[in-house]
C-alpha positions in Angstrom: 0.0 0.0 0.0 2.7 2.6 1.0 4.7 1.9 -2.1 1.7 2.0 -4.3 0.9 5.7 -3.7 3.8 6.6 -5.9 2.5 4.5 -8.8 -0.7 6.4 -9.5 0.7 7.7 -12.8 1.5 4.2 -14.0 -2.1 3.2 -13.1 -3.5 6.1 -15.2 -1.3 5.0 -18.0 -2.7 1.5 -17.7 -6.2 2.8 -18.2 -5.2 4.8 -21.3 -3.3 1.7 -22.6 -6.5 -0.4 -22.3 -8.4 2.0 -24.4 -5.5 2.5 -26.9 -5.1 -1.2 -27.3 -8.8 -1.6 -28.2 -9.7 -3.6 -25.1 -12.7 -1.3 -24.4 -14.1 2.0 -25.5 -14.0 3.3 -21.9 -12.9 2.2 -18.5 -13.3 3.3 -14.8 -11.0 2.0 -12.0 -11.3 2.9 -8.4 -9.1 1.9 -5.4 -10.3 2.7 -1.8 -9.0 2.2 1.7 -11.2 2.4 4.7 -10.9 6.2 5.0 -9.8 7.5 1.6 -9.9 7.1 -2.1 -6.5 6.0 -3.2 -7.2 6.1 -7.0 -10.2 7.2 -9.0 -9.6 7.3 -12.7 -11.4 7.0 -16.0 -10.2 6.8 -19.6 -11.8 6.6 -23.1 -15.3 7.2 -24.3 -18.8 7.0 -22.9 -20.1 7.6 -26.4 -17.9 6.8 -29.4 -20.1 8.4 -32.0 -20.6 11.6 -30.1 -16.9 11.6 -28.8 -18.2 12.1 -25.3 -15.5 11.2 -22.8 -16.0 8.7 -20.0 -15.7 10.6 -16.7 -15.2 9.1 -13.2 -18.8 9.9 -12.4 -20.4 8.5 -15.6 -22.8 5.8 -14.7 -22.7 2.3 -16.2 -24.4 -1.0 -15.6 -23.2 -2.9 -12.5 -25.2 -6.1 -13.4 -24.4 -8.9 -11.0 -22.4 -6.8 -8.6 -25.9 -5.9 -7.5 -26.2 -9.2 -5.8 -23.8 -8.2 -3.1 -25.8 -5.1 -2.4 -29.0 -7.3 -2.2 -27.2 -9.6 0.2 -26.4 -6.6 2.5 -30.1 -5.6 2.4 -31.1 -9.2 3.4 -28.6 -9.3 6.3 -30.0 -6.0 7.5 -33.4 -7.6 7.8 -31.9 -10.7 9.4 -30.4 -8.3 12.0 -33.8 -6.8 12.7 -35.4 -10.2 13.1 -37.6 -9.6 10.0 -35.9 -12.5 8.2 -34.6 -15.8 9.4 -31.5 -17.2 7.7 -32.5 -20.8 8.1 -36.2 -20.2 7.8 -38.1 -21.7 4.8 -38.4 -19.3 1.9 -41.8 -20.8 1.1 -43.2 -19.3 4.3 -42.5 -15.9 2.8 -43.1 -16.8 -0.8 -45.7 -19.5 -0.8 -46.1 -19.6 -4.6 -42.5 -20.7 -5.4 -42.2 -24.3 -6.7 -39.1 -25.4 -4.8 -40.5 -27.1 -1.7 -40.0 -26.5 2.1 -36.3 -27.1 2.5 -35.1 -24.1 0.7 -33.9 -21.3 3.1 -32.7 -17.7 2.9 -29.1 -19.0 3.6 -29.3 -21.3 0.6 -30.3 -18.4 -1.6 -27.5 -16.1 -0.3 -24.8 -18.8 -0.6 -25.8 -20.0 -4.1 -26.4 -23.5 -2.8 -30.2 -23.4 -3.5 -30.2 -25.9 -6.4 -32.4 -23.5 -8.4 -31.7 -23.6 -12.2 -29.9 -20.8 -13.9 -31.2 -20.3 -17.5 -29.1 -17.9 -19.6 -30.6 -14.5 -18.6 -29.4 -12.4 -21.5 -33.0 -12.0 -22.7 -34.3 -11.0 -19.3 -34.0 -7.4 -20.1 -36.2 -4.5 -21.3 -35.8 -1.1 -22.8 -35.9 2.0 -20.6 -39.0 3.1 -22.4 -40.7 -0.1 -21.3 -39.6 0.2 -17.6 -42.8 2.0 -16.4 -45.0 -0.8 -17.7 -42.7 -3.6 -16.7 -44.4 -6.1 -14.3 -41.5 -7.7 -12.4 -43.6 -10.0 -10.4 -45.3 -11.4 -13.5 -42.0 -11.8 -15.2 -40.6 -13.7 -12.2 -43.6 -16.0 -12.1 -43.0 -16.8 -15.8 -39.3 -17.7 -15.1 -40.3 -19.9 -12.2 -42.8 -21.7 -14.3 -40.1 -22.3 -16.9 -37.7 -23.7 -14.3 -39.9 -25.4 -11.7 -37.6 -28.2 -10.5 -34.4 -28.0 -8.4 -31.2 -29.3 -9.9 -30.2 -30.8 -6.5 -31.3 -30.7 -2.9 -30.8 -27.4 -1.2 -27.3 -27.1 0.4 -25.9 -30.1 -1.4 -23.4 -28.0 -3.4 -22.7 -24.6 -5.0 -24.3 -23.7 -8.3 -24.9 -20.1 -9.4 -28.4 -19.0 -10.0 -29.8 -15.5 -10.9 -33.2 -16.7 -9.9 -32.0 -17.2 -6.3 -31.2 -13.5 -5.9 -34.4 -12.5 -7.7 -36.2 -14.4 -5.0 -34.2 -12.6 -2.3 -35.5 -9.3 -3.7 -39.0 -10.6 -3.2 -38.0 -11.7 0.3 -36.8 -8.2 1.1 -40.2 -6.8 -0.1 -42.2 -9.3 2.0 -40.0 -8.7 5.2 -39.9 -4.9 4.9 -43.3 -4.2 3.5 -42.0 -1.9 0.8 -40.7 -2.5 -2.8 -37.1 -3.9 -3.0 -35.8 -0.8 -4.9 -37.3 1.6 -2.3 -35.9 -0.4 0.6 -32.3 -0.5 -0.9 -32.4 3.2 -1.8 -33.3 4.1 1.8 -31.3 1.6 3.7 -28.2 1.1 1.5 -27.7 4.0 -0.9 -28.8 6.7 1.5 -26.8 5.4 4.4 -23.7 5.6 2.2 -24.5 9.2 1.2 -25.2 8.2 -2.4 -27.8 10.3 -4.4 -30.1 8.8 -7.0 -27.9 10.4 -9.7 -24.9 8.4 -8.4 -26.5 5.0 -7.8 -29.9 3.7 -8.5 -32.0 1.2 -10.5 -32.8 3.4 -13.5 -30.5 5.4 -15.8 -30.6 8.8 -14.2 -29.6 10.9 -17.2 -28.6 9.5 -20.6 -26.1 12.3 -21.1 -24.2 11.1 -18.0 -24.5 7.4 -18.8 -22.1 5.4 -20.9 -23.2 3.5 -24.0 -22.6 -0.3 -23.9 -20.6 -2.0 -26.7 -19.5 -5.4 -28.0 -16.5 -5.8 -30.2 -17.4 -6.0 -33.9 -15.1 -9.0 -34.4 -16.1 -11.2 -31.4 -18.0 -14.4 -30.7 -20.5 -12.4 -28.7 -21.3 -10.3 -31.7 -21.5 -13.3 -34.0 -24.0 -15.1 -31.6 -26.1 -12.0 -30.8 -29.1 -13.1 -32.9 -29.4 -16.1 -30.6 -28.6 -14.3 -27.3 -30.5 -10.9 -27.4 -33.6 -9.5 -29.0 -33.0 -7.4 -32.2 -34.5 -4.3 -30.6 -31.4 -4.0 -28.3 -29.0 -4.0 -31.2 -27.7 -0.5 -32.2 -25.4 0.6 -34.9 -21.7 0.0 -35.5 -19.4 2.7 -34.3 -16.1 2.0 -35.8 -15.0 -1.5 -34.6 -17.7 -1.5 -31.8 -21.4 -2.5 -31.9 -23.6 -0.3 -29.7 -25.9 -2.3 -27.4 -28.9 -0.1 -26.6 -29.7 0.9 -23.0 -31.6 -1.7 -21.1 -32.8 -2.7 -17.6 -32.8 -6.2 -16.2 -36.2 -7.7 -15.5 -35.2 -8.5 -11.9 -33.6 -5.6 -10.1 -32.3 -7.7 -7.2 -30.0 -9.9 -9.3 -28.5 -7.2 -11.6 -30.3 -3.9 -11.7 -27.9 -1.3 -10.2 -26.8 1.6 -12.4 -23.7 3.3 -11.0 -20.2 4.5 -11.6 -17.1 2.8 -10.2 -16.7 5.8 -7.9 -20.1 5.1 -6.4 -19.4 1.4 -6.0 -16.2 2.4 -4.2 -18.3 4.0 -1.5 -20.0 0.6 -0.9 -16.6 -1.1 -0.8 -15.3 1.4 1.7 -18.0 0.3 4.1 -16.7 -3.3 3.8 -13.3 -2.1 5.1 -14.2 0.1 8.0 -14.3 -1.1 11.6 -17.8 0.2 11.9 -20.2 -0.4 9.0 -23.0 2.0 8.1 -24.9 -0.9 6.7 -24.5 -3.8 9.1 -24.2 -4.1 12.9 -21.3 -6.0 14.6 -23.5 -9.1 15.2 -24.5 -9.5 11.6 -21.5 -8.1 9.6 -19.3 -11.2 10.1 -21.9 -13.2 8.2 -21.1 -11.1 5.1 -17.6 -12.4 5.0 -17.9 -16.0 6.4 -17.3 -18.7 3.9 -20.3 -20.9 3.6 -20.5 -24.7 3.7 -22.6 -27.4 2.1 -24.6 -30.0 3.9 -21.5 -32.2 4.3 -19.7 -29.4 6.0 -17.3 -28.7 3.1 -16.6 -25.1 2.2 -18.2 -23.7 -1.0 -16.8 -20.8 -3.0 -19.1 -18.1 -1.6 -19.9 -16.1 1.5 -23.4 -14.7 1.9 -23.0 -12.3 -0.9 -19.3 -12.6 -2.0 -17.3 -15.1 -4.0 -14.1 -16.3 -2.4 -11.0 -16.0 -4.5 -9.6 -19.5 -5.4 -6.1 -20.3 -4.1 -3.9 -18.1 -1.8 -6.2 -19.0 1.1 -9.0 -16.9 -0.3 -6.9 -13.7 -0.4 -9.8 -11.6 -1.5 -13.5 -11.5 -1.9 -15.0 -10.5 -5.2 -18.2 -10.1 -7.3 -18.3 -9.9 -11.0 -21.0 -8.4 -13.1 -21.4 -8.8 -16.9 -24.0 -8.5 -19.6 -24.7 -7.0 -23.0 -22.4 -4.0 -23.3 -20.7 -3.8 -19.9 -18.3 -5.9 -17.7 -17.3 -5.2 -14.1 -15.8 -6.7 -11.1 -15.2 -5.5 -7.5 -12.8 -7.0 -4.9 -12.1 -6.6 -1.2 -8.6 -7.4 0.1 -9.4 -7.3 3.8 -5.9 -8.1 5.0 -4.4 -5.3 2.9 -7.2 -2.9 3.8 -7.9 -2.2 0.1 -10.9 -2.6 -2.2 -11.0 -2.1 -6.0 -13.6 -2.0 -8.7 -13.3 -1.8 -12.5 -16.2 -1.2 -15.0 -15.7 -1.1 -18.8 -18.3 -0.5 -21.5 -17.3 -3.6 -23.4 -19.3 -6.7 -22.5 -16.3 -8.9 -23.4 -13.6 -7.0 -21.4 -11.4 -9.2 -19.3 -12.0 -7.7 -15.9 -10.2 -10.5 -14.0 -7.0 -10.1 -16.0 -7.1 -6.3 -15.5 -7.6 -6.5 -11.8 -5.0 -9.2 -11.3 -2.4 -6.9 -12.7 -3.7 -3.4 -11.7 -4.4 -4.3 -8.1 -0.8 -5.5 -7.4 0.2 -1.8 -7.3 -1.9 -1.3 -4.2 -2.0 -4.6 -2.4 1.6 -5.8 -2.4 
């Protein structure tokens, strides 16, 4: 950490190089400690056609990084006694088709056994957002995947539906819509305004356009992966993917900049959290186990880095047009986040290299 402060210029150069090499149209990268922002940088373009620069405060799509925020909301309600970690989900959501053994803990730890169909078509245009019926859409997805792949707790297997259900559990336990609960109890507690972090694009002129590389497998397969109405025009060697919102806010709906996500990450590093009390906060970082007592690769909201004794916790988020990842290095007292407006950008390779400047 101490030696890293003198390497800020090389990190800025790394961002510029990623854009110059054609890895992404634009990129944001933020590094925080518990009480300061160590690095906050952006490079490249939010809009290639209009030549609008990507600024540190420009919003982009967080996608599945949202799940960690949802987990924090759930643990808040556990702390209040409004939710029980090992209570049956069906007691809250009687219409789900997954039986009585499924618990909130299973959903948080991704050991639910719920299927995970490819969710790339689970999106809608911003103009459709006001009429979007999320509950109806969830009911449709549950009807399409009514059977568990394995008994709850048997093993780890990722499922977007599991976190969609957690959003509904937040609503049932709090008595207010999921988005409203998170705005009041997560974003507001962190001092984040709706323009900085929310569930809708706050202003298109301050939001980045998402892209796919023209010469990529993702672009080649797009007719099979996304609806034609989301496909924009080519801008040089990049295909514009039109603005969209996910059908389920709790599994991928957050719109934010890396700077705003950094505020959430700082809360994970501080001795006293603004979000979780001392009795509940350790649950956020505790590696979970399957029914046999064997560790799985998640906590209740984070993934545990493989190897090196789980040297960091992370959550990746990716979709049509954007790719992101955030990490918490608790022993080093550092957290990082990168967001690029290229759905194929290699976030892991970028962080593996860039983070060394601040964690060694």
